[in-house]
C-alpha positions as CSV (number, residue, x, y, z in Angstrom):
1,M,-8.0,-62.1,52.8
2,E,-6.9,-64.7,55.2
3,L,-7.0,-68.4,54.4
4,S,-6.9,-70.9,57.2
5,F,-5.1,-74.2,56.9
6,L,-8.4,-76.1,56.8
7,H,-9.7,-73.7,54.1
8,L,-6.6,-74.5,52.0
9,V,-6.9,-78.2,52.4
10,I,-10.6,-78.3,51.4
11,M,-9.9,-75.9,48.5
12,L,-7.0,-77.9,47.1
13,S,-8.8,-81.2,47.6
14,T,-11.8,-79.8,45.6
15,I,-9.5,-78.7,42.7
16,A,-7.6,-82.0,42.8
17,I,-10.8,-84.1,42.5
18,V,-12.1,-82.1,39.5
19,I,-8.8,-82.0,37.7
20,S,-8.3,-85.7,38.3
21,G,-11.6,-86.4,36.6
22,G,-10.4,-84.4,33.5
23,L,-7.0,-86.2,33.5
24,Y,-8.8,-89.6,33.7
25,A,-10.9,-88.6,30.6
26,A,-7.7,-87.7,28.8
27,R,-6.4,-91.3,28.8
28,S,-8.0,-92.2,25.4
29,V,-6.9,-89.0,23.6
30,K,-4.4,-90.1,21.0
31,S,-5.2,-88.0,17.9
32,A,-5.8,-84.3,17.0
33,E,-9.5,-84.9,16.3
34,A,-10.0,-86.7,19.6
35,Y,-8.2,-83.8,21.4
36,S,-10.2,-80.9,19.7
37,L,-13.6,-82.6,19.3
38,G,-13.6,-85.6,21.6
39,G,-14.0,-88.0,18.6
40,R,-17.4,-86.3,17.7
41,A,-19.1,-88.7,20.1
42,A,-20.1,-86.3,22.9
43,G,-23.5,-86.7,24.6
44,V,-25.6,-83.9,26.0
45,T,-23.8,-83.9,29.3
46,I,-20.3,-83.5,27.8
47,V,-21.5,-80.8,25.3
48,A,-23.2,-78.8,28.1
49,G,-20.2,-79.3,30.3
50,G,-17.8,-78.0,27.7
51,I,-20.0,-74.9,27.1
52,A,-20.9,-74.1,30.7
53,G,-17.5,-75.0,32.0
54,T,-15.9,-72.3,29.7
55,A,-18.7,-69.7,30.1
56,V,-18.7,-69.7,33.9
57,G,-15.3,-68.2,34.5
58,G,-13.9,-65.0,36.0
59,G,-16.7,-62.8,34.6
60,A,-19.5,-65.0,35.8
61,T,-18.3,-65.4,39.4
62,V,-15.6,-62.9,40.6
63,G,-16.5,-60.3,37.9
64,T,-20.2,-60.4,38.7
65,A,-19.6,-60.0,42.4
66,Q,-17.2,-57.2,41.6
67,M,-19.7,-55.3,39.5
68,A,-22.6,-56.0,41.9
69,Y,-20.5,-54.4,44.6
70,T,-20.9,-51.0,42.8
71,L,-23.9,-51.4,40.6
72,G,-26.2,-54.0,42.2
73,L,-28.3,-56.6,40.4
74,S,-27.6,-55.3,36.9
75,A,-24.3,-57.3,37.2
76,W,-26.5,-60.4,36.6
77,W,-26.7,-59.5,32.9
78,F,-23.4,-61.4,32.2
79,T,-24.7,-64.9,33.1
80,L,-28.3,-64.0,32.1
81,G,-27.1,-62.8,28.7
82,S,-24.8,-65.8,28.3
83,G,-27.8,-68.2,28.9
84,I,-30.0,-66.3,26.4
85,S,-27.1,-66.7,23.9
86,F,-27.0,-70.4,24.4
87,I,-30.7,-70.7,23.9
88,L,-30.4,-68.9,20.6
89,M,-27.5,-71.2,19.7
90,G,-29.6,-74.2,20.4
91,L,-32.6,-72.9,18.5
92,F,-31.0,-71.6,15.3
93,Y,-27.2,-72.5,15.0
94,A,-26.4,-75.8,16.6
95,R,-28.1,-78.2,14.1
96,P,-26.9,-76.6,10.8
97,L,-23.4,-76.3,12.2
98,R,-23.2,-79.8,13.5
99,R,-24.4,-81.2,10.2
100,T,-21.1,-80.3,8.7
101,A,-17.9,-82.3,9.4
102,L,-15.8,-79.3,10.3
103,E,-13.9,-78.3,13.4
104,T,-13.6,-74.5,13.5
105,I,-15.6,-71.4,12.6
106,P,-13.0,-70.3,10.1
107,Q,-13.4,-73.6,8.2
108,Y,-17.1,-72.9,8.0
109,L,-16.5,-69.4,6.6
110,V,-14.0,-70.8,4.1
111,L,-16.7,-73.1,2.8
112,N,-18.9,-70.1,2.0
113,Y,-16.5,-67.2,1.3
114,G,-13.0,-68.6,0.4
115,K,-9.6,-68.9,2.1
116,S,-9.2,-65.2,2.9
117,A,-12.3,-65.2,5.0
118,G,-10.9,-68.1,7.0
119,S,-7.5,-66.4,7.7
120,I,-9.1,-63.1,8.8
121,S,-11.7,-64.8,11.1
122,S,-8.9,-66.9,12.7
123,V,-6.9,-63.9,13.7
124,V,-9.9,-61.8,14.8
125,S,-11.6,-64.6,16.7
126,S,-8.4,-65.6,18.4
127,L,-7.7,-62.0,19.5
128,G,-11.2,-61.6,20.9
129,I,-11.1,-64.9,22.8
130,L,-7.7,-64.0,24.2
131,F,-9.3,-61.0,25.9
132,S,-11.8,-63.3,27.6
133,A,-9.0,-65.4,28.8
134,V,-7.4,-62.3,30.3
135,A,-10.7,-61.7,32.2
136,S,-10.2,-65.0,34.0
137,C,-6.5,-64.6,34.5
138,L,-6.9,-61.2,36.3
139,P,-8.8,-62.6,39.4
140,G,-7.0,-66.0,39.2
141,I,-3.5,-64.3,39.6
142,Q,-4.7,-62.0,42.3
143,M,-6.3,-64.8,44.3
144,I,-3.3,-67.1,44.1
145,S,-1.0,-64.2,45.0
146,A,-3.1,-63.3,48.0
147,I,-3.5,-66.9,49.2
148,L,0.1,-68.0,48.8
149,G,1.7,-64.6,49.5
150,I,3.7,-64.7,46.3
151,P,4.2,-62.0,43.6
152,S,2.1,-61.8,40.5
153,W,4.6,-63.6,38.2
154,G,4.8,-66.5,40.6
155,A,1.0,-66.7,40.9
156,A,0.8,-66.7,37.1
157,C,3.1,-69.7,36.9
158,V,0.9,-71.6,39.4
159,L,-2.2,-70.7,37.4
160,I,-0.7,-71.9,34.2
161,L,0.2,-75.2,35.8
162,L,-3.3,-75.7,37.0
163,V,-4.8,-74.8,33.6
164,A,-2.4,-77.1,31.8
165,S,-3.5,-79.9,34.1
166,Y,-7.1,-79.2,33.4
167,V,-7.1,-79.1,29.6
168,F,-3.6,-79.5,28.2
169,F,-3.6,-83.3,28.0
170,G,-7.3,-84.2,27.2
171,G,-8.6,-81.2,25.2
172,M,-12.3,-81.1,24.7
173,R,-12.9,-84.4,26.5
174,S,-11.2,-83.1,29.6
175,A,-13.0,-79.8,29.3
176,G,-16.4,-81.5,29.1
177,V,-15.9,-83.9,32.1
178,G,-14.1,-81.2,34.1
179,G,-16.9,-78.7,33.2
180,I,-19.6,-80.9,34.6
181,L,-17.7,-81.6,37.9
182,K,-16.8,-77.9,38.2
183,M,-20.4,-76.8,37.8
184,A,-21.6,-79.3,40.4
185,V,-19.1,-77.7,42.9
186,I,-20.0,-74.1,41.9
187,W,-23.8,-74.7,42.0
188,T,-23.7,-76.3,45.4
189,S,-21.3,-74.0,47.2
190,L,-22.3,-70.7,45.7
191,F,-26.0,-71.1,46.2
192,I,-25.5,-72.0,49.8
193,A,-23.3,-68.9,50.3
194,G,-25.4,-66.6,48.1
195,S,-28.6,-67.6,50.0
196,S,-27.0,-66.6,53.2
197,A,-26.1,-63.1,51.8
198,F,-29.6,-62.7,50.2
199,W,-31.3,-63.6,53.5
200,S,-29.2,-61.1,55.4
201,L,-30.0,-58.3,52.9
202,H,-33.7,-58.9,53.4
203,T,-33.9,-59.5,57.2
204,S,-31.5,-56.8,58.4
205,P,-33.0,-53.3,58.5
206,A,-29.6,-51.7,58.7
207,L,-28.4,-53.5,55.5
208,A,-31.6,-52.8,53.7
209,A,-31.4,-49.1,54.5
210,T,-27.8,-49.0,53.0
211,L,-29.1,-50.1,49.6
212,A,-32.3,-48.0,49.7
213,A,-30.8,-44.9,48.0
214,F,-29.8,-46.6,44.7
215,P,-31.7,-49.0,42.4
216,W,-29.6,-52.0,43.6
217,Y,-32.4,-54.5,42.8
218,S,-33.0,-53.3,39.3
219,L,-31.6,-55.1,36.2
220,F,-31.2,-51.7,34.6
221,G,-29.1,-50.0,37.3
222,Q,-26.6,-49.0,34.5
223,G,-29.4,-47.6,32.4
224,V,-31.7,-49.5,29.9
225,G,-29.5,-48.6,26.9
226,T,-26.2,-49.8,28.5
227,S,-27.8,-53.0,29.8
228,L,-29.3,-53.9,26.5
229,A,-26.1,-53.0,24.7
230,N,-24.2,-55.4,27.0
231,L,-26.8,-58.1,26.3
232,L,-26.4,-57.7,22.5
233,A,-22.6,-57.7,22.9
234,L,-22.8,-61.0,24.8
235,I,-25.2,-62.6,22.2
236,V,-23.1,-61.6,19.3
237,G,-19.8,-62.5,20.9
238,I,-20.8,-65.9,22.2
239,L,-22.4,-67.0,18.9
240,C,-19.0,-66.3,17.3
241,T,-16.8,-68.0,19.9
242,Q,-14.8,-71.0,18.7
243,T,-14.9,-72.8,22.1
244,Y,-18.7,-73.0,22.2
245,I,-19.0,-73.8,18.5
246,Q,-16.3,-76.5,19.0
247,A,-18.5,-78.1,21.7
248,I,-21.3,-78.1,19.2
249,F,-19.1,-79.8,16.6
250,S,-18.1,-82.4,19.2
251,A,-21.7,-83.6,19.6
252,S,-22.6,-87.1,18.4
253,N,-25.5,-85.6,16.2
254,P,-27.3,-82.3,15.5
255,R,-30.1,-83.0,18.1
256,T,-27.5,-83.6,20.8
257,A,-25.8,-80.4,19.9
258,A,-29.0,-78.4,20.3
259,V,-30.0,-80.0,23.6
260,G,-26.5,-79.5,24.9
261,A,-26.7,-75.8,24.3
262,F,-30.1,-75.6,26.0
263,T,-28.8,-77.5,29.0
264,A,-25.8,-75.2,29.2
265,A,-28.2,-72.2,29.3
266,L,-30.1,-73.7,32.3
267,I,-26.8,-74.2,34.1
268,V,-25.3,-70.8,33.4
269,I,-28.2,-68.4,33.9
270,P,-28.7,-68.8,37.7
271,V,-25.0,-68.7,38.6
272,G,-24.8,-64.9,38.6
273,L,-27.6,-64.5,41.2
274,P,-25.7,-65.6,44.3
275,C,-22.6,-63.7,43.1
276,A,-24.7,-60.5,42.7
277,A,-26.2,-61.0,46.2
278,I,-22.8,-61.5,47.7
279,G,-21.5,-58.3,46.0
280,M,-24.4,-56.2,47.3
281,F,-24.0,-57.7,50.8
282,M,-20.3,-56.9,50.9
283,H,-21.0,-53.3,49.8
284,T,-23.1,-52.8,52.9
285,V,-20.6,-54.4,55.4
286,Q,-17.2,-53.7,53.9
287,P,-17.5,-50.6,51.6
288,D,-13.7,-50.1,51.4
289,I,-12.6,-53.6,50.2
290,L,-10.8,-54.1,46.9
291,P,-13.7,-55.0,44.6
292,I,-12.0,-57.8,42.8
293,L,-11.6,-59.6,46.1
294,V,-15.3,-59.2,47.2
295,L,-16.3,-62.8,46.5
296,P,-13.3,-64.7,48.0
297,T,-13.3,-62.4,51.1
298,Y,-17.0,-63.1,51.7
299,L,-16.5,-66.9,51.4
300,L,-13.6,-66.9,53.9
301,Q,-15.0,-64.4,56.4
302,Y,-18.8,-65.0,56.4
303,Q,-19.2,-68.7,55.6
304,P,-18.5,-71.9,57.5
305,V,-15.1,-73.4,56.7
306,W,-16.4,-76.3,54.6
307,V,-18.6,-74.0,52.5
308,G,-15.9,-71.4,52.1
309,G,-13.2,-74.0,51.2
310,I,-15.4,-75.8,48.6
311,A,-16.6,-72.5,47.1
312,M,-13.0,-71.2,46.9
313,G,-12.1,-74.4,45.1
314,G,-15.1,-73.8,42.8
315,I,-14.1,-70.3,42.0
316,M,-10.5,-71.3,41.2
317,L,-12.0,-74.1,39.0
318,S,-14.2,-71.6,37.2
319,L,-11.2,-69.5,36.4
320,I,-9.1,-72.6,35.4
321,G,-11.8,-74.1,33.3
322,S,-12.6,-70.8,31.5
323,I,-9.0,-70.1,30.7
324,G,-8.5,-73.7,29.6
325,G,-11.6,-73.8,27.4
326,L,-10.8,-70.5,25.7
327,S,-7.2,-71.4,25.2
328,L,-8.4,-74.7,23.6
329,G,-10.5,-72.7,21.1
330,I,-7.7,-70.4,20.1
331,G,-5.3,-73.4,19.9
332,T,-7.6,-75.3,17.6
333,M,-8.1,-72.4,15.2
334,V,-4.4,-71.3,15.1
335,S,-3.0,-74.8,14.7
336,K,-5.6,-76.1,12.3
337,D,-6.4,-73.0,10.2
338,I,-3.0,-71.1,10.2
339,L,0.1,-73.0,11.3
340,A,-0.7,-76.5,10.0
341,G,-0.8,-75.2,6.4
342,F,2.2,-72.9,6.9
343,L,4.3,-75.6,8.5
344,K,3.0,-78.3,6.1
345,I,1.9,-80.5,9.0
346,K,-0.3,-83.5,8.0
347,S,0.4,-86.1,10.7
348,S,-2.3,-86.3,13.3
349,R,0.2,-86.7,16.1
350,S,2.3,-83.7,14.9
351,L,-0.9,-81.6,14.8
352,L,-1.8,-82.7,18.3
353,R,1.7,-81.6,19.6
354,L,1.3,-78.2,17.7
355,N,-2.2,-77.7,19.2
356,R,-0.8,-78.2,22.8
357,L,2.1,-75.9,22.2
358,V,-0.2,-73.1,20.9
359,I,-2.5,-73.6,23.9
360,L,0.5,-73.2,26.3
361,G,1.5,-70.0,24.4
362,V,-2.0,-68.6,24.8
363,M,-1.9,-69.2,28.5
364,L,1.4,-67.4,28.8
365,L,0.3,-64.4,26.8
366,A,-3.1,-64.0,28.6
367,S,-1.2,-64.1,32.0
368,C,1.3,-61.5,30.9
369,I,-1.5,-59.1,29.7
370,A,-3.4,-59.7,33.0
371,I,-0.3,-58.8,35.1
372,L,0.3,-55.6,33.0
373,N,-3.4,-54.6,33.6
374,E,-3.9,-55.3,37.3
375,G,-6.8,-53.5,38.8
376,S,-8.9,-53.3,35.6
377,Q,-12.5,-54.4,35.6
378,V,-12.9,-58.1,34.8
379,L,-16.2,-57.6,32.9
380,F,-14.6,-54.8,30.8
381,W,-12.3,-57.4,29.2
382,N,-15.3,-59.8,28.7
383,Y,-17.5,-57.2,27.0
384,M,-14.5,-55.9,24.9
385,S,-13.8,-59.4,23.8
386,M,-17.4,-59.9,22.7
387,A,-17.4,-56.7,20.7
388,L,-14.1,-57.4,19.0
389,R,-14.9,-60.9,17.8
390,G,-18.6,-60.2,17.1
391,G,-18.3,-57.0,15.1
392,G,-16.7,-58.6,12.1
393,I,-17.7,-62.3,12.3
394,F,-21.3,-62.4,13.5
395,L,-23.1,-61.3,10.4
396,P,-21.0,-63.3,7.9
397,L,-21.4,-66.4,10.0
398,T,-25.1,-65.9,10.4
399,L,-25.5,-65.4,6.7
400,A,-23.5,-68.5,6.0
401,V,-25.7,-70.5,8.4
402,F,-29.1,-69.3,7.1
403,A,-28.3,-68.3,3.5
404,P,-25.2,-70.1,2.4
405,Q,-23.4,-69.0,-0.8
406,R,-25.6,-65.9,-1.1
407,A,-23.0,-63.1,-0.6
408,A,-20.2,-62.2,-3.0
409,R,-16.9,-63.3,-1.5
410,G,-14.9,-60.1,-2.0
411,W,-17.6,-58.0,-0.3
412,T,-17.8,-60.4,2.6
413,V,-14.1,-60.5,3.2
414,A,-14.0,-56.7,3.0
415,S,-16.8,-56.5,5.6
416,M,-15.0,-58.8,8.0
417,L,-11.7,-56.8,7.8
418,L,-13.0,-53.3,7.8
419,S,-15.7,-53.8,10.4
420,T,-13.1,-55.3,12.8
421,L,-10.6,-52.5,12.2
422,T,-13.3,-49.9,12.7
423,A,-14.4,-51.5,16.0
424,I,-10.8,-51.6,17.3
425,L,-10.3,-47.9,16.3
426,A,-13.5,-47.0,18.1
427,A,-12.4,-48.7,21.2
428,I,-8.9,-47.1,21.1
429,L,-10.5,-43.6,20.6
430,R,-13.0,-44.4,23.4
431,S,-16.0,-43.7,21.2
432,P,-19.3,-42.9,23.1
433,I,-21.0,-45.5,20.8
434,N,-20.3,-49.1,21.7
435,P,-17.5,-50.4,19.3
436,L,-19.7,-53.5,18.7
437,F,-22.5,-51.4,17.2
438,I,-20.0,-49.6,15.0
439,G,-18.5,-52.8,13.7
440,L,-21.9,-54.4,13.1
441,T,-23.0,-51.3,11.2
442,V,-20.0,-51.3,8.9
443,S,-20.3,-55.1,8.4
444,F,-24.0,-54.7,7.4
445,L,-23.4,-51.8,5.0
446,L,-20.8,-53.9,3.1
447,L,-22.7,-57.2,3.3
448,L,-25.9,-55.7,1.9
449,P,-24.5,-54.8,-1.6
450,G,-22.4,-58.0,-1.4
451,T,-25.5,-60.1,-1.0
452,I,-27.3,-58.2,-3.9
453,I,-24.3,-58.7,-6.2
454,G,-23.9,-62.3,-5.2
455,Q,-27.5,-63.1,-5.9
456,K,-27.3,-61.3,-9.3
457,K,-24.2,-63.3,-10.3
458,K,-25.9,-66.5,-9.2
459,L,-28.9,-65.8,-11.3
460,E,-26.8,-64.9,-14.3
461,N,-24.9,-68.2,-14.0
462,K,-28.1,-70.1,-13.8
463,N,-29.5,-68.4,-16.9
464,E,-26.3,-69.1,-18.8
465,K,-26.6,-72.8,-18.0
466,L,-30.3,-73.0,-19.1
467,P,-29.6,-72.8,-22.9
468,E,-26.9,-75.5,-22.6
469,E,-29.2,-77.8,-20.7
470,L,-32.0,-77.3,-23.4
471,A,-29.5,-78.1,-26.2
472,K,-28.5,-81.3,-24.4
473,E,-32.2,-82.3,-24.1
474,N,-32.8,-81.6,-27.8
475,T,-29.9,-83.8,-28.9
């Protein structure tokens, strides 16, 4: 993968413009709430930018092209499924969540199930989100290493500096502004590049013949069961992701939160199509290339310099924005829900410093994991992440949104803990059944009696109060 001087100048200029926009937005961030929620004054554009800017990362761009290189159009499921998830979020979750004055998913669970639920969900969600950050670190480190000709550890340091510039100073406000600018760059450049690949696939008999022996243009190239399982994993995982819910909490009102989620869906869904077309094109012309470098190689070798340079900048921004947004989500949960109480921090400025330190630590950890797992599939980490954080959190969170205070606390906490441990064990043992389904099954089996017992206790308490209320009326 060779990068000309002009490519490098255009790419760096693109990155600098977007990051400068985020830094400009960070000027007014002086408190912990302004950092994590943007002062709860975000409009539709900022909410959508925060969501889409995080969702369109390594999996949506480099990972989709990587998978399409071997499996065809079925690689589109990642951005398609992400968009479906955001539609469901806008329809059912955004309004009730925004009506609260909370900042994190664990705080919402504490409100319904007690402190133990909050602690467990903080750890589980943070671990799951960390794996998504690893998915964006993998291609980011490899691309920087290839472009600059430096080893992986040096590339990781450069990546961390870029991510820190993107989100470290401005938090949610920078992520929202940067996300909108980033998506404008990605949409413009990738659709120009992807249209070229799509046209070549449909006008060249030789290229078309190469793809004729495999269902390259089927959404179910991996099999219907596997594709639908991946879709469910995305829906469950995204609806439990702190970063996306944090963008919902930052909205100025419930309606804005819902419309922001719908807008993010419209932005995210189409992004996978040009990446999938590029992956299939590269399979026909360079069948021996390293799959993770399919997208950047195509942009540098088969596109005009200005398109390739801007698109390369967009890809790097997709990785930077995704890592930054995910790190912000973990930082908010860990600092607010775990460390602040443990360290007895009450000052807003101290909490702001703690949040930034945790975010920096998350970046370092994600980079280290990525370096130790070079060559692994980007989307593997994304789907694993969804399964881990969704297996134990999704059903309790959904129950809290639609039927608050219905389940017995002890049973709910047990379901969160045991379902997560079961999902992790299934993944380690390489179970033929998706770990997400195993975790959800265990969660459901424990929540069912917990809900029945909770309703029974609620009815008993109500009946006990009735005679007392009648006695008061008689006196």
